[in-house]
N, C-alpha and C positions, 0 to 999 in steps of 0.2 A: 668771254666778254672782256673788252678792253677797259681797264680801270686806270684812270689818271693817277689816283692815289698810289696804286701799286707801281706804276711806271716811274713816278717821281721818286718813290722810296728806293726802288731798285737802281735807278739811274744815279741817285745820290750815293748809294753803297758802292756801285761799280766805279764811278768816277773818283770817289775817295780812295778806293783801293789802288786805282791807277795812279792817283796823285802821290800816294806814298811811294810807289815804285819810281816815278819820275823824279821825286824829291831826292832820292838817293843819288841819281846820276847828275842832277843839277848841282847838288852839293859837292860831289866829287870832281866835277868839271874844273880844270885848272883855270887860273886867271893870268892876265899879263900877256906880253908879246908872244905870238905863236900859239896861243891857247886855242885859237879858232880851228886849228888842225886836229884837235883832240877828238876822238871818236870812241863810242862804246856801243856794242851790238849793232854796228853798221850805221849808227846815227851820230851826227856831229853835235858840237856844243849848241849851235843855234837851233838845230832841230829839237834837241831835248828841251831847251828853254821855251821854244814855241809850243811844243806838245804840253809841257807843264802849265803854261799860261792858258791854253785852250781848255785843258781839262779842269783847270781852276774855275774858269767861267761856266763850264757845264755844271760843275758841282755847286756853284753859287746859285745858278738858275734853278737847279733841281732842289736845292735846299730851301729856296724861297717858296717854291710851289709846294713842297712837302710841309713847310711851316703853315702856309695858308690853309691847306687841306686838313691839317691836324691841329688847328687853333683851339678847338674845344678841349682835347686831351691836355694841351699845354696849359690852358687856363686852369684846368683842374689841379695841376701841380701847384698852383698858387692859392689853393683853398686850404683852410685849416680843417681840423676835425669836425667843426661845426658847419662845414660846407660854406663858410663865408670867405669871400675873396680877400686875400691878403697878399700883397706883392712881396713884402719883405719876410717871406717864410725862411725857415732854416735852410732848406735846400737851395732857395734862390740866393740867399746870402753867401753860402759856400761857393756856388757857381760864380757869383759876382766877385768874391774875393780872389778866386783862382784867376779870373780874367784880368782883374786889376793888377794882381801880382806879376803876371806875365808882361803886361803892358809897361808898368812902372819899372820892372826889373830890366826889361829890354832897353827902355829909353835912358835909364840912369846907369846902365852897365853893372848891375848888381849880380851877386852870386845866385844861381849857377850860370847865368847868361853870359857873364864876363868870361867864364872858362870856355864856353862854346865859341864865343867871338874870338878869343885869343887863339884857340886851336885853328879856327878858320883862317885868321890872318897869318898865323905861322905857316900853315899849309900853303897859302897863296904865295908867301914870300919864298918858301923853298921851291915851289913850282916855277916862280919867275926866275930865280937864280939858276935853276937847273936848265930852264929854257934858254937863258942867255948864254949858259956855258956850253951846251951841247948842240944848239940849233946851228946847222951849217949855214954859211953865207951862200947867197945865190938864190936859186929857184925854190920857193917853199912848197910849190905844188907837187904832190906825190905822183909817182908814175901810175899808181892804181887810182882810178876815178872813185869818188865817194859813192855811197849807197844811193840808188835812184837818181843819179846825176843827170840823166837825159831829160828828166822832167823839170829840172830847175832852170830858172832863167839865168842868162849870162851874168846879170847884175848880182843875183843871189850867189852864184858860184864865186864871183870875184869878191864878194863880201865875206864869204867863208874863209878865203885866204888873205883877206885884208889888203886887197889891191884895188886900184881904181878901174872901173869898168870902161870909162871913156877912152883912155889910151889903148886898151885892149881891143875895143871895137875898131878904132882907127887902124891899128896894125893888121887886124884880120881883114878889113876892107882893102888895105894896101896889098894883101896877099891874094886878093881876088875872091875872098870869102864874104858874101853878103851877110851882115850880122847887125843886130841891134841889141841893146842892153836888156830890153824887156822881153826879148824872144827867149824861148827855152832852147836848150842845147839840141833837143830833137827837132825843133822847128828850124833852127839854123842848118842842121844836117839835111833835112828834107828840102829846104830852099836851095841848097848848093849841091844836091845829089851826092851827099857824103854820108858816112856812118857817124853816129854820135861820138864814138871813140876817137875818130879822126879829128872831129871838132875839138874834143878835149885835148888831144895831142897838139893841135895848132895853138890852143890857148897856152899850154905849157911852153911851147916854143916861143911864142910872142913874149911871155913874161920873162923868159930866160935870156932875152936879148939885152 
């Protein structure tokens, strides 16, 4: 039998586990110019951020449903030994202090949150300097297309490489390729009786002009 309580609990568990996984990659993703070309496990920076956001929404919804369905056990945590409702119990106060500590520490850059922030900023600075030092001039689009590129829209692909979609569309049209920014690479290929890889190569050629 389908149980909403079990579904909500398991969804919250699975989405939280996946959030921990995506958090690692979103944290490790570089910042600054050229960072949009970074990839891990076949997914780019924007894909990891989008996945992390969507999983966060799923976890939030599952958490709300789980809380509603388990409101009675939660209320029981706020009862003392005499079974009287008391919000400011020892357990509640500890949980509240932990939450306030994280919020205040983050807002006022207190220890250990300042160390975490300093490490992040230092890593971002090193990444930015490294990118500026080694990034070659010219075409930033790699020869190998990104993961699942054919399903992306032209606008999404241009955004990944930080280029404007409008001029790319105009150049493709001037080459005799019917294209629109909102079309997927596969749709452009099918419209022009081409292979998706040929469309990607045409985009590289246009941007390299």
